C-alpha positions in Angstrom: -17.8 -10.7 15.4 -19.7 -7.3 14.3 -23.1 -7.7 12.6 -24.1 -4.5 11.1 -27.6 -4.0 9.5 -28.5 -1.5 7.2 -32.1 -0.7 6.5 -33.9 2.2 4.8 -33.4 1.7 0.9 -36.6 2.4 -1.2 -37.5 3.9 -4.4 -37.4 7.6 -4.8 -37.9 9.6 -7.6 -35.1 12.6 -8.5 -35.0 15.2 -6.1 -36.1 13.2 -3.4 -34.6 12.6 -0.1 -33.9 8.9 1.9 -32.5 8.3 5.5 -30.4 5.3 5.8 -29.5 3.5 9.1 -26.8 1.2 9.9 -27.4 -0.9 13.5 -24.5 -2.4 14.9 -24.5 -5.5 17.2 -22.2 -7.1 19.6 -19.5 -4.5 20.1 -18.2 -1.4 21.6 -19.6 1.0 18.8 -18.0 4.1 19.6 -14.5 2.5 19.0 -15.4 2.2 15.1 -14.6 4.7 12.5 -18.4 4.2 10.4 -18.6 4.3 6.3 -21.1 4.1 4.0 -20.1 3.3 0.6 -22.1 2.4 -2.5 -21.8 0.1 -5.7 -23.7 0.3 -8.9 -23.8 -2.3 -11.4 -21.0 -3.0 -13.3 -18.9 -0.3 -11.4 -16.5 -0.7 -8.3 -17.6 0.0 -4.8 -16.5 3.5 -3.9 -16.6 5.5 -0.6 -19.8 8.0 -0.1 -19.2 9.1 3.5 -17.4 8.4 6.7 -17.2 9.5 10.2 -14.9 8.9 12.8 -15.0 8.0 16.0 -14.4 11.4 17.3 -17.2 12.6 14.7 -15.1 14.2 12.2 -16.9 13.4 8.6 -15.7 13.6 5.1 -17.8 13.3 1.5 -16.9 11.9 -1.5 -17.1 15.1 -4.3 -20.3 13.7 -6.1 -22.3 13.6 -2.8 -21.2 17.1 -0.9 -23.6 19.3 0.3 -26.5 16.6 -0.6 -25.6 13.9 2.1 -25.2 13.9 5.7 -23.5 11.0 7.7 -24.2 11.0 11.6 -23.9 8.5 14.2 -25.4 7.7 17.7 -23.3 5.9 20.1 -25.8 5.7 22.3 -28.1 3.8 20.0 -25.3 1.9 17.9 -26.4 3.3 15.1 -24.7 5.5 11.9 -27.0 7.1 9.6 -26.7 8.5 5.9 -29.3 11.2 5.2 -29.4 11.8 1.3 -31.2 14.9 -0.2 -31.8 15.8 -3.7 -30.9 12.8 -5.3 -30.3 12.0 -8.5 -30.6 9.1 -10.8 -26.9 8.3 -10.7 -27.0 8.1 -7.0 -28.5 4.2 -7.7 -26.7 1.7 -6.1 -26.6 -0.7 -3.4 -25.5 1.0 -0.1 -23.1 -0.7 2.1 -22.5 0.4 5.8 -18.6 -0.4 7.2 -17.3 -0.6 10.5 -13.7 -0.6 11.3 -10.9 0.0 13.9 -8.0 2.0 12.3 -4.6 0.7 12.7 -6.4 -3.1 12.8 -8.0 -6.1 10.9 -11.1 -5.3 12.4 -13.4 -4.5 9.4 -16.8 -5.4 8.9 -19.4 -5.1 6.0 -23.3 -4.9 6.3 -25.4 -7.0 3.6 -26.3 -3.8 1.4 -29.4 -1.7 0.9 -31.0 -0.9 -2.4 -31.6 2.8 -3.3 -33.2 3.3 -6.5 -33.6 7.1 -7.8 -36.1 6.9 -11.1 -39.2 8.7 -12.0 
C-alpha cells in the first residue's frame, strides 16, 4: 500500500504563487508515474499535470506556462509549482501515483487551494 500525503495548499491572491508537495511512502517511488489532479465544487476531477518515470511532462491547457511539475526520486516527492494563479484555479488538489498497465493506482487525501482577493 502506498501512502501519498499532499501539503502546501493555502489561500493566495490572484496573480500569486504557491507550491504543492506530495510525499510517497512505502514504495519504490521511481517506478511510478506521478500526477496532480484537481476538483472544484460541482465539477469533475481533472488532470492538471503529469510526470512520467522518465521525467516527461504534460499539462492541461488551462495551466500551461503557469504550472510546473517536478519530482525528486531521492526524496520520494513530487511537486507542483503554481504561478500567476487565477480564481478558477481554486480547487482541492490531489496527488496520484500509478504504474502504467497495472492496477496499482493511489490517491492522496487532497489539499485545498483557494485563489481569492
